[in-house]
N, C-alpha and C positions, 0 to 999 in steps of 0.2 A: 692513409690520409687522402686517398684519391677522392673520397666523397666530400672533402673539405675544400678542395681547390677547384676553381671554375675552369672549364675547358677553354682552350685558347680560341676555339672557333665560335664560342658563344658571343653574340653581339651584346654590346653594352645597352641595357634598357634605358629608354628615355622617359620623360615625365608622362607622355601619352600612353606608354606601355606598362605603367606601374600596375594598373588594374589587371592586365593579362598575366603579369608576373606575381600576382598576389599569392598563388598557391605553390610557388617555387620554394626550394629549401633555403634556410637562412644562411647557409654557408656560402655566401657570395662575397668574396673578399674585396671586390671593387665597389661595394656599397657600405655605407655607414648607417646603422640603425640608431635612431635617436627618438626621444620621447618629447612631444610637444603637448603639455597638459595631460590629457587622457588619451592622446592619439599617437599613432606610429608614423614616423617620417622616414622614408628611404631616400638617401641622397648619395649621388655618385661622388667618389673621392676626387675625381677630376674637377668637379664643380665647387668644391669647398676647400677652405684653407686647411693645410696639414700641420698647423701649429699644434703642439701637444696639449691635451686636456690636462687640467690640474690634477685629476685623479690618476692620470697615466703618465706623469712627468718622468717616471723612471724607465719608460718603455719607448721604443721607436714607434712613432705614429704610423709609419708605413709598414709595420710588421703585420702581415695578414693574420697570424695567430692571435695577436693582441686585439685586432679588429673583430675577429670571430668571438673572442671572449666578451668584449664589450657588447656586441650585438646580442649574444645569448643572455647576458645579464639584463639588458633593456627589455628583451622579449619576456624574460621571466618576471620582471617588474609589472609589465602590462598584463601578462596572463594572470598573475596572482591578484592584482588589483581588480581586474575585470571579473574574475571568478568570485571574489569576496562580495563586490557590490551587487552583481547579478543574483548571487545566492541569497543575500539579505533582502533584496527586493522581491525575490520569488517567495520567500517565507515558508519553505517546506524542505524536506529532506531531498538531497540530490540523488539521482540514479545514474546508471552507466550511459544513458542516452543524452545526457545534458551536454550540449556542445561546448560551452566554456570549460567544463571539467575535462572533456576529451582533449581540448587544445592544451590545457595545463599539463596533462600527462605527456603529450607530444613534446612540449618544450622541455619538461624535466628529462625526458629520454635523450633529447639532443644534448642537454647539458651534461648528463652522465656519460654519453658517448664521446664527448669532445676530448681528444688527446688520448684515447684508449690505445694501449699497445696491442698489436696483432699477435695472436697465438696460433702457431702452426699446428694443424691436426692432419689426420690422414685424408680428410675431405677438403683440405685447403686452409687458408687463413680465416680466423674467426675472431670477431670483436663482440664482446658481451660485457655488460656492466653488472652481471650477476655475481661475479667474483668480488668486486668491492662491497656489494651489499651483504655478502656472506660474512664480511668482517664485523658487521654490527653485532652479530650473535656472540662473537668472541669478546667484544668490548663491552657490550651491554647484555647481560644474561636474560633480561626480560624480553629481548627481541627474539629469543629462541622460539617463542610460541608462533610468531609470524613465519619464521623460516620453516618450522615443522608443518604449518598449515599449507604453505606454498608447495612443499614437497609432496603433501598428501592430496593436492588438488588433481582430479582426473583430467586428462586431455592436455596437460602441459608436457611437451616433449623436448623443448629447447631451453637453453639458459636464458635466451631473450624473453620467452614467455614467462618464465619464473620471475625474472626481474620486474616485468610489468605487473604481475600479480602482487609482488612484494610492495611496490609503490602504492597500489590501491589499498592493500590491507593496512599499511602504515598510515595512510591518510584517514581511513575509517577509525583507527585507534587514536588519532590526533597526536601521533608521536613522530611524524615525518621530520619535523624541524629538529627535534632532539637527536634522532638517529643520524641525520645529515651532519649536524655539528660534531657528533662523536667521531665519525670517520674522517671529516675534514681536519680535525685537530691531530690526527695521526698520519701526517704526510709521509712518515717513514714507512708505514705499511702501504699507503696508496702508491708509492713510487714503484711498487712491483707491477701495478696495473696501468699507470698513466705516465705519459711523457712529462718531462719537467715543466713545460709551458702549457700544460692542460688546464682547463678551467677549474677542476677540482683541486689543483695544486697551487693556484693563485688566489689572490684576495677576492676575486669575483665569486668564487665558490662560497666563501664565508658570508659575503653579502647576500647571496641567494638563500643560504641556510637561515640567515636572520629574517629574510622576507617570509619564509615559510611559517613563521610563528603565527602570522595573521590567519592562517588557514584553520587554526584551532577553533574558530567561531563557527565553522561550517559543519553541518551534520550530513554525512553521506552514507548511503546504503547501496553498495555495489554488489550485484550478483555476478560472479565470475564463472558459474557452472554453465557450460554450453557456449561460452564466449571464446572465440578463436584468438587467443593472445599471441600465438606463435607466429602467425602470418599477417598480422595487421600492418597496413602501410601507414607510416607516421610522416605526415607532411604538415607543416605549420600553415594555417590558414590566415594569411595577412589581411584578408578582406574584413575580418572581425575588428581590426584595429586601425585600418587606414581611414583618413578623413574623407567623409562623404555625407554632408549635412542632410541633403534632401532624402537620400535613401535611408539614412539611419533614423530619421524622424518617422518615415513611413514604416520602417521595420519595427521601431519601438511601439508605434501605435498598433500595428498588427499583432505584435507579441503581447501587448497589454490586453487586446481583445481576446486572443486565444487563451491567455492566462485566466481571464474572467470566465470564459466558457468552460475551461477545465475545472475551475473552482465550483461553478454551478453544477457541472456534471458530477463532481465528487459529492456535492451536497445531495443531489437527487439520488445517487446510488446509495448514500448512507441512509436517506429517508426511506428508500425502497427496502433496504435491509431491515430497518426497524419495523416497517410495515409488515414484511414477511414474517418476522419473529412474532409480532402481535397476532397475526392471523393464525400462525401455528399454535400459539397459546390458546386462542379462542377455540380452535379445532379440538385441542386437548380437553378444554373445559366441556365442550359439547359432548365429546366421547365419554367423559366421566359422568356427565349428567344422564346420558343415555343408559350407561351401565347402572347408575343409581336408580333411575326410573324403572328399569327392568327388574332390578332386585326388589324395589318397593312393590311393584306389581305382583311379583311372585309371593312376597310376604303377605300382601293383602289377600290374595287368593287363598293362601293357607289359613289366614285368620277367618275368612268367610266360611271356609270349610269347617273350621273348629266351632264357629258360632252355630252353623247348621247342626253339627253333631250335638252340641250342648242343648240346643232347642229340642232336638229329638229326645235327648236324655231327660230333659225337664218334663216333656209330655209323657214320657214313659213313667217317670217318677210320680207325676200327678195321677196317672191311671192306677199305678200301684197303690198310691196313697188312698184314692177313693175305694179301691178294692179292699185295702186294709181297714178303712173306716167301716165298711159294710161287714167285714169279718169281725171287727171289734164289737159291733152291735150284737152279732151272733154269739160271741164268746169274749169274755173279759180277759181271757188268758193271752190274747194277742197284743196286749199293751206294750210289752217289751219290743216286739217287732215294730210297732208303730214308732217307738222312740228311735230305734235305729234308722227307720225310714226318714224321720224328720232330720236326724243328724246328717244323713246322706244328702237330703234336700238342701240343707244349709251349705254343705261342701260344694254341691253343684252350683248353688247361687253365687258363692264366693268365687268359684272358677269362672263363672260367666262375667262377674264384675272385673276380674283380672283381664279377661279377653277384651272387654269394652275399653279398659284403660289402654291396653296395647293398641287397640284400633285408633284411639285418640292420638296416641304418639305417632302412629303411621300417618294420620291426617296432617299433624303438624309438620312432619318431614316433607310431606307432599306440598304444603304451603311454602316451605322454605325453597323447595325446588322451583316452584312457580316464580318466587322472587328472584332466584338466580337466573331464570330464563329472561325475566324482564331486564335485569342488569346486562345480560349478554346481548339482548337486542339494542340496548343503549350503546354498548361498545361498538356494535356493528355499524350503527348510525354514525358514530364519531369517525370510524375508519373510512366510511364512505365519503364524509366531508374531507378527510385527509387526501383521499384519492382524487377528489375534485380539485383541490389545491395543487396536487402534484401534476394533474393534467394541465392546469393553467401554466405552471412553471415550464412544462414541456413545450407548450405553445410559445411562451416567451423565448425559450431557447431556439425554437425554429425561426422565430422572427429575427433573432440576433444572427443566426447562421445565414439567413437570406441577406441581411445587410452586409455581413462580412464577405459573402460571395460576390456582391455587387462591387465592393471596393477592390477585391482581389483581381478583377478583370483588367484594371488599369495598371497593375504592378508588373515587374519584370520576372525573371526566372525564379527568384526566391519567393515572390508572391504566388506564383503557380504552385510551388511546393507547399506553401501554407494553405492554399485552396484544397490541395489533396488531403491535407490533415483535417480540414473542416469537413470534407466529404466523409472521412472515416468517422468523425464525431457524429455526423448525421446518421450514419449507419448504426452506430452504437445507440443513438437516441431512439431510432426505430425499433431496435431490439428491446430497449427499455419500455417503449410503448407497448410492445407485445407482452412484456412481463406484467405491465400494469393492467392490460386487458385480462390476462390470466388471473390476476388478483381480484379483479372485479367479478369474474365468473365464479371464483372461489367464494367471494362474499355473498353472491346470489345463492350459491349452494348452501351456505351457512344460514341464510335467512329462511330458505325452504326447510332446512332441518329444524330450525327454531319453531317455525309454524307447525311442522309435523308434531313436534314435542308438545306444543301448546294444545293442539287438537287432541292428542292422546291424553293429556292431563285433564282436559274438559270431559272426555268420555269417562275417565275414571271417576271424576266428581259426580257425573250423572249416574253412574252405576252405584255409587254409595248413597 
């Protein structure tokens, strides 16, 4: 309990020092945490009346453990409410870097650690809330999947890290409230891990479990691979909840602008992906047309060779026919040979007609190829127009970034951090600009290939 009790040498914070103490732990027994609307208020117990609250009429108002439980419950209310409102305003799936979500896990960890019994090991005393969370698997069989997943995660070496991973997986499954209610209802099992006056053993734990139901409206996608959950420093950031009207309005305005820029960035990236896919499809069509054109050229050369051969055969047959006619004049016995020659001539004529029909079919296929080339050129023109629009959007993004950088010069430390985020966005935008230039060069190559194909088709027509 050493981390729950303030040091005797710690001076009592005054109203002017609340901002400096915003990042201190919540377990300050000489302070009362209360909620004023949507804001957090820290008040010294020496400055307020110690009359018991209606909800704590059965407890001593001067009991530091009772004050800690009330403080944790109020912080949980603020954290859950702020997380739900900010997530709904954001309108997208939350990730591990989302600050209100990180603070929610910090508050939940403090709630689960409150009143934990110390277990002696060969390395010293150890406090971990992984033991109570393992009870959920015994009480609710469907929770066994989470426990198995936590044990299979690489890089988790301590029970504390496994407990933090369990909380994140339960939130993603939208079962955190159900699991917390399950273990809170079994205080006979929790007494093995918690002191009798711990938060999980009192009514404040049931209140927090009820508040967790609201988190089922949130969609979270948390990647825990590579995240160091064993050695994270968990400190409640009071600055997110303390009253500060001017700073909060500036922060909200800056957050809104950054959100708008992120949405535009996502739109540009999605458009870029679609454009890349379209260019790849066009390239595949061009390759197919090139292969078809090569095949048609080879077939046309074969057909021309056959026509030349047939023409030579016809000339030879004519010569033989004239020779046979002269021979028939000399002898009437050659009539049968002449009939066979005529029959052969008719067969050769029919073969020539077949070759001519095949040539007409080849010409029709060539015309279809030219039509496909025209459609390909039309698609290329449309993609060029899309590139122009994309470039205009990038210019608009640069203008927005410049406006935001001018505003960030007059802000405090948090505004400087946001300006660094804007700089990273500008770097990503420059990378996207390079990608767009590469796409333009690719489009130019496609146009050159289309022109080359058109020239080849024209030469083929001229040869025919």
